[in-house]
C-alpha positions in Angstrom: 0.0 0.1 0.0 1.0 3.6 -0.6 1.5 5.9 2.5 -1.8 7.6 1.8 -3.6 4.2 1.6 -2.1 3.2 5.0 -3.2 6.5 6.5 -6.7 6.1 5.0 -7.0 2.7 6.7 -5.8 3.9 10.0 -8.2 6.9 10.0 -11.1 4.7 9.0 -10.5 2.6 12.2 -10.1 5.8 14.2 -13.5 7.2 12.8 -15.3 4.0 13.6 -14.2 4.2 17.3 -15.2 7.9 17.4 -18.7 7.0 16.0 -19.0 4.3 18.7 -18.2 6.9 21.3 -20.9 9.1 19.8 -23.6 6.6 20.1 -22.5 5.8 23.8 -22.8 9.6 24.5 -26.2 9.7 23.0 -27.3 6.8 25.2 -25.8 8.5 28.3 -27.9 11.6 27.5 -31.3 9.9 26.8 -31.9 6.4 28.2 -28.9 5.4 30.4 -29.9 5.0 34.1 -28.1 7.4 36.4 -26.4 4.5 38.2 -24.4 3.8 35.0 -22.7 7.2 34.9 -19.4 6.1 36.4 -19.0 3.1 34.3 -20.0 5.1 31.1 -17.5 7.8 32.0 -14.7 5.1 32.1 -15.9 3.6 28.8 -15.8 7.0 27.1 -12.5 8.0 28.6 -11.0 4.8 27.5 -12.2 5.2 24.0 -10.8 8.8 24.1 -7.4 7.5 25.0 -7.5 4.7 22.4 -8.4 7.2 19.7 -5.7 9.5 20.9 -3.1 6.7 20.8 -4.0 5.9 17.2 -3.7 9.6 16.3 -0.3 10.0 18.0 1.2 6.7 16.7 4.9 7.6 16.0 4.6 5.9 12.6 2.2 8.6 11.3 4.7 11.4 11.0 6.7 9.4 8.5 3.6 8.3 6.6 2.6 12.0 6.3 6.0 12.9 4.9 5.8 10.1 2.4 2.3 10.8 1.4 3.1 14.5 0.9 5.9 13.4 -1.5 3.4 11.4 -3.4 0.8 14.1 -3.5 0.9 14.7 -7.3 -0.7 11.2 -7.7 -3.6 12.0 -5.4 -7.0 13.3 -6.6 -8.3 16.6 -5.3 -10.4 14.8 -2.7 -7.5 12.6 -1.6 -5.4 15.7 -1.1 -8.1 17.4 0.9 -8.4 14.2 3.0 -4.7 14.2 3.6 -4.8 17.8 4.7 -7.7 16.9 7.2 -5.8 14.0 8.6 -2.7 16.0 9.2 -4.9 18.8 10.9 -6.2 16.3 13.3 -2.8 14.7 13.9 -1.4 18.1 14.8 -4.1 18.6 17.3 -3.6 15.2 18.8 0.2 15.2 19.0 0.0 18.4 21.0 -1.4 16.5 24.0 -0.1 13.8 26.2 -2.4 10.7 26.8 -2.6 11.4 30.6 -4.1 14.9 29.8 -6.6 13.5 27.3 -7.8 10.9 29.8 -7.9 13.3 32.7 -9.8 15.9 30.6 -12.3 13.4 29.3 -13.1 12.1 32.7 -13.4 15.5 34.2 -15.8 16.6 31.5 -18.1 13.6 31.8 -18.1 13.9 35.6 -18.9 17.5 35.5 -21.7 16.9 33.0 -23.4 14.5 35.4 -23.1 17.0 38.3 -24.5 19.7 36.0 -27.5 17.5 35.2 -28.4 17.5 38.9 -27.4 21.1 39.7 -29.2 22.8 36.8 -32.8 22.2 38.0 -31.8 23.2 41.5 -30.1 26.4 40.3 -27.2 25.2 42.4 -24.1 26.7 40.7 -22.1 26.2 43.9 -22.6 22.4 43.5 -21.0 22.2 40.0 -18.3 24.9 40.6 -15.6 22.6 41.7 -16.1 20.3 38.8 -16.3 23.2 36.4 -13.1 24.7 37.8 -11.3 21.3 37.2 -12.6 21.2 33.7 -11.5 24.7 33.0 -8.0 24.0 34.5 -7.6 21.0 32.2 -9.1 22.9 29.2 -6.5 25.6 29.7 -3.7 23.0 29.6 -5.2 21.6 26.4 -5.5 25.1 24.9 -1.8 26.0 25.8 -0.4 22.9 24.4 -2.4 23.2 21.1 -1.6 26.9 20.8 2.1 26.1 21.0 1.8 23.3 18.5 -0.4 25.2 16.0 1.2 28.6 16.5 -2.0 30.4 17.3 -3.7 32.0 20.3 -5.1 30.1 23.2 -8.7 30.6 22.1 -8.1 30.0 18.5 -6.4 26.5 19.3 -9.9 25.4 20.6 -11.9 27.2 18.0 -10.0 25.2 15.3 -11.5 22.0 16.6 -15.1 23.2 15.7 -14.3 25.8 13.0 -11.2 24.8 11.1 -9.2 27.9 10.3 -11.5 30.2 12.3 -9.9 33.2 13.9 -11.1 35.0 17.0 -9.8 38.3 15.5 -12.4 38.0 12.7 -15.1 37.0 15.2 -14.2 39.9 17.4 -14.8 42.3 14.5 -18.1 40.6 13.3 -19.6 40.4 16.9 -18.6 44.1 17.7 -20.5 45.1 14.5 -23.5 43.0 15.6 -23.4 44.3 19.1 -23.6 47.8 17.7 -26.4 47.0 15.4 -28.6 44.8 17.6 -29.8 47.3 20.4 -31.1 50.0 18.0 -32.6 47.4 15.7 -34.2 45.5 18.7 -35.8 48.8 19.8 -37.2 49.4 16.4 -38.6 45.9 16.2 -40.3 46.1 19.6 -41.8 49.4 18.7 -43.1 48.0 15.4 -44.4 44.9 17.2 -46.5 47.1 19.6 -48.2 48.8 16.7 -49.4 45.4 15.3 -52.2 43.2 16.6 -51.1 41.1 19.6 -50.9 37.3 18.8 -54.0 35.5 20.0 -53.3 32.9 22.7 -53.2 29.2 21.8 -55.1 27.3 24.5 -53.3 24.1 25.8 -52.5 21.6 27.1 -50.7 20.1 24.2 -50.1 16.5 25.0 -46.7 15.2 24.4 -47.7 12.3 22.1 -49.4 14.7 19.8 -46.4 17.1 19.7 -44.2 14.1 18.9 -46.5 13.0 16.1 -46.7 16.4 14.6 -42.9 16.7 14.8 -42.4 13.4 13.1 -44.9 14.5 10.3 -42.7 17.6 9.6 -39.4 15.7 9.9 -40.7 13.4 7.1 -41.7 16.5 5.1 -38.2 17.9 5.3 -36.8 14.5 4.2 -35.7 12.7 7.3 -35.3 9.0 6.8 -36.6 7.1 9.9 -34.8 4.0 8.7 -31.5 5.9 9.4 -32.4 7.9 12.5 -34.8 8.3 15.5 -36.3 11.0 17.7 -36.0 10.9 21.5 -36.1 13.1 24.6 -33.2 14.6 26.5 -32.6 17.4 28.9 -30.8 19.4 26.2 -31.9 19.0 22.6 -29.2 17.8 20.3 -28.3 15.8 17.1 -25.9 13.0 17.6 -25.3 9.5 16.2 -23.6 8.8 12.9 -24.6 9.7 9.2 -26.3 6.3 8.8 -27.9 6.4 12.2 -28.7 10.0 13.2 -30.1 10.5 16.7 -32.3 13.6 17.3 -33.5 14.6 20.8 -35.9 17.3 22.0 -37.8 18.3 25.2 -41.5 18.9 25.5 -43.6 21.4 27.3 -47.3 20.6 27.4 -48.1 24.2 27.8 -46.2 25.3 24.6 -45.9 23.1 21.5 -44.2 25.7 19.4 -40.8 25.6 21.1 -40.4 21.8 20.8 -41.6 21.7 17.3 -39.1 24.3 16.0 -36.5 22.5 18.1 -37.3 19.3 16.2 -37.1 21.0 12.9 -33.7 22.7 13.9 -32.1 19.3 14.8 -33.6 17.8 11.6 -31.6 20.4 9.6 -28.5 19.0 11.4 -29.5 15.5 10.5 -30.1 16.2 6.9 -26.6 17.6 6.6 -25.2 14.5 8.1 -27.3 12.2 5.9 -26.2 14.2 2.9 -22.6 13.8 3.3 -21.0 11.7 0.5 -21.3 8.0 1.1 -18.1 7.3 -0.8 -16.0 9.1 1.9 -17.7 7.7 5.0 -15.2 7.1 7.9 -12.6 9.6 6.3 -12.0 13.1 7.6 -12.9 14.6 4.2 -16.2 13.1 4.3 -17.2 14.8 7.6 -19.2 18.1 7.9 -17.2 21.2 7.3 -17.1 22.7 10.8 -19.8 23.7 13.2 -20.6 27.1 11.7 -21.6 25.3 8.4 -23.4 22.7 10.5 -25.4 25.3 12.4 -26.2 27.0 9.1 -28.0 23.9 8.0 -30.1 23.6 11.2 -31.0 27.3 11.0 -31.6 27.1 7.3 -34.5 24.7 8.2 -35.8 26.2 11.4 -35.3 29.9 10.8 -35.0 30.6 7.1 -37.6 28.0 5.8 -39.9 27.0 8.7 -40.6 30.5 10.0 -41.3 31.9 6.6 -44.9 32.8 5.8 -45.0 30.1 3.0 -44.2 27.3 5.4 -46.4 28.5 8.2 -49.3 28.5 5.8 -48.6 24.7 5.4 -48.2 24.3 9.1 -51.3 25.9 10.3 -53.9 23.4 9.3 -51.6 20.5 10.6 -51.2 22.1 13.9 -55.0 22.8 14.2 -55.8 19.2 13.5 -53.0 17.8 15.8 -54.3 19.7 18.8 -58.0 20.1 18.0 -57.7 23.9 17.7 -60.6 26.1 16.5 -61.0 29.8 15.6 -58.8 32.6 14.4 -56.0 31.7 16.8 -55.1 28.7 14.6 -55.0 30.7 11.4 -51.6 31.0 9.7 -51.2 34.8 10.3 -51.6 34.3 14.1 -49.2 31.4 14.2 -46.7 33.6 12.3 -47.1 36.3 14.9 -46.2 33.7 17.5 -43.3 32.3 15.6 -41.8 35.6 14.7 -42.4 37.4 18.0 -39.5 39.1 19.4 -39.0 39.3 23.2 -35.8 39.5 25.2 -35.5 36.5 27.5 -33.1 34.4 29.6 -32.9 31.1 27.6 -30.7 30.9 24.5 -32.5 27.9 23.0 -35.8 29.6 23.3 -34.6 33.0 22.0 -36.0 34.6 18.9 -34.0 35.2 15.8 -33.3 38.9 16.8 -32.1 38.4 20.3 -30.3 35.1 19.7 -27.1 36.6 18.6 -26.8 38.6 21.9 -26.8 35.3 23.8 -24.0 34.0 21.7 -21.9 37.2 21.9 -22.2 37.0 25.7 -21.1 33.4 25.9 -18.3 34.0 23.5 -16.9 36.9 25.5 -17.2 35.0 28.8 -15.5 31.8 27.5 -12.8 33.6 25.8 -12.0 35.5 29.1 -12.0 32.3 31.1 -9.7 30.5 28.6 -7.3 33.5 28.6 -7.3 33.6 32.4 -8.8 37.1 32.7 -11.9 35.7 34.6 -12.2 32.6 36.9 -15.3 30.5 37.0 -16.6 31.6 40.5 -17.2 35.1 38.8 -19.3 33.5 36.1 -22.8 34.0 37.6 -22.3 37.7 38.2 -20.6 38.3 34.9 -23.3 36.4 33.1 -26.1 38.4 34.6 -24.3 41.8 34.1 -23.6 40.8 30.4 -27.1 39.8 29.6 -28.5 42.9 31.2 -26.2 45.1 29.2 -27.0 43.2 25.9 -30.7 42.6 26.3 -31.9 44.5 29.3 -33.0 41.3 31.4 -31.4 39.8 34.4 -31.9 36.1 35.2 -33.6 35.5 38.6 -31.4 32.5 39.3 -28.6 30.5 37.7 -30.9 27.8 36.2 -32.0 30.5 33.8 -28.5 32.0 33.7 -25.1 30.3 33.5 -26.4 26.8 34.2 -28.7 26.6 31.2 -26.3 25.3 28.6 -24.4 22.0 28.7 -21.4 23.0 26.6 -18.9 24.3 29.2 -19.8 21.6 31.6 -19.1 18.7 29.1 -16.0 20.3 27.8 -17.1 22.2 24.6 -15.1 25.3 24.8 -14.5 27.5 21.6 -17.9 26.3 20.2 -20.3 29.1 20.9 -19.5 31.6 18.1 -20.3 29.0 15.5 -24.1 29.5 16.3 -24.2 33.1 15.1 -21.6 32.5 12.3 -24.0 29.7 11.3 -27.1 32.1 11.3 -25.2 34.5 9.1 -24.2 31.7 6.7 -27.8 30.3 6.6 -29.2 33.7 5.6 -26.7 34.0 2.8 -27.2 30.5 1.6 -31.0 30.8 1.6 -30.9 33.9 -0.4 -28.7 32.3 -2.9 -30.8 29.1 -3.0 -34.0 31.2 -3.7 -32.1 33.1 -6.5 -31.0 29.8 -8.1 -34.4 28.1 -7.6 -37.2 30.6 -7.5 -39.7 27.8 -6.9 -38.5 27.2 -3.3 -40.9 29.6 -1.4 -44.0 28.2 -3.3 -42.8 24.6 -2.6 -42.4 25.3 1.1 -46.2 26.4 1.1 -47.0 22.8 0.1 -44.5 21.3 2.6 -42.2 20.4 -0.2 -38.6 20.8 0.8 -37.2 18.9 -2.3 -36.1 22.0 -4.2 -34.3 23.5 -1.2 -32.7 20.2 -0.1 -31.6 19.4 -3.6 -29.7 22.7 -3.8 -28.2 22.2 -0.4 -27.1 18.6 -1.4 -25.3 20.0 -4.5 -23.8 23.1 -2.9 -23.1 22.2 0.7 -23.7 18.6 1.9 -21.9 16.9 -1.0 -18.8 19.1 -0.5 -18.3 17.8 3.1 -14.8 18.8 4.1 -13.2 18.9 0.6 -12.7 22.7 1.0 -12.8 25.3 3.6 -16.2 26.6 4.9 -15.5 30.0 3.4 -14.6 28.4 0.1 -17.8 26.3 0.1 -19.9 29.4 1.0 -18.3 31.6 -1.7 -18.7 28.9 -4.3 -22.4 28.6 -3.5 -23.2 32.2 -3.1 -20.6 34.1 -5.1 -19.1 35.9 -2.1 -17.4 35.3 1.3 -19.4 35.7 4.4 -21.3 39.0 4.4 -22.9 40.0 7.6 -25.0 42.6 5.7 -27.1 39.8 4.2 -28.0 38.6 7.7 -28.9 42.2 8.7 -31.0 42.6 5.5 -32.8 39.3 6.3 -33.7 40.6 9.8 -34.9 43.9 8.5 -37.0 42.3 5.9 -38.7 39.8 8.2 -39.2 42.1 11.3 -39.5 45.6 9.9 -41.1 45.2 6.5 
């Protein structure tokens, strides 16, 4: 075998182990009994160490050198695959196995403490675990920054957004932070001048919410032979491309939040399912970073499923599902509900206008903690102050504040900015999709996602990691990321 073929076989084995760990993590978050936490932590930590040892095999360095010398005989996809292999190897060889194991165990233990502390609003209970996670994350960050030749924060960001730079994010987020307060005020004023949304009388039984969610998942194109829908404390999309696992949470007083959450996660799932089958278990066959991944979930939830066209399709289905009658169940009233803007405490429940403020807050806080300018004991006060400055609201307790997200407690640092980068990317892609295929809006009014999904398969999903996210976006839309397109979308939807 050539050096490239040897590397390809090694990374195929590595990816299979990582997929197994992903399914175990899904099980831990959904159906595993609490008594299995310690055993599962050991299993996942062991898999992390085995994967790390595969990635840090001393033989790989020579194989990379040999494969680089044979690069002219590789196809474009093979060259992109080799580049992705090397990037992951660089990350892994920056860390000692003992640090990988300690970090993995600390994160899983902290996550389980968080699951108990969050409903009790007990930040003090999770603080020691979070402090340990942060200490080890800083060690990881320092080691990777030295290896990659970048800043502490960018070393973590590169895991989620390859090639991403905090300097660019700082500029984009500063611009958004300047834009949002005045825009939010204008939207709230405009909203007050319009008829208030008529209330939708509940309760909304969980089984009916689930049935409606499944109906809409199928409309988007979700294949239940290759995935499933379950319940977890924090909604997410996990599993593997051929077995995608979606979770949500239900509130019988409000069907709208869970429904849009299901559609959001379905967008993630459709991206995973659309990745090229010929490159399964290879780095180049994976999704191109979390900003692109988030763009695909927001493409479905925000761009498509909160449009007037789709809500016209949804209204009679929702009315039939919950036995609704009267004008409250008409499409225009549902649209007022779904596009209502109101500053709130919870990121995952936030509207499209205020959501970026939640992300900007988290980005600034996690960057400060990684860089050592803030310690975790200061997090609750800094969180409350930051949310008050950005949105004018202050959480009454830490359950609605710094305990609401799982990310930091399970070790996902450097991840948060990809949410808003994804929202901007989604707006740009959707505008380009409608320009290329003008039939998309009318098709959505019939619950037909085929034109939109067909375009996304060609322009985004099928590209996987064969190019940078910026290159994929520019190829699909004709320009690099342009925040003005996102602003224009917000203005058109909320002020027109």
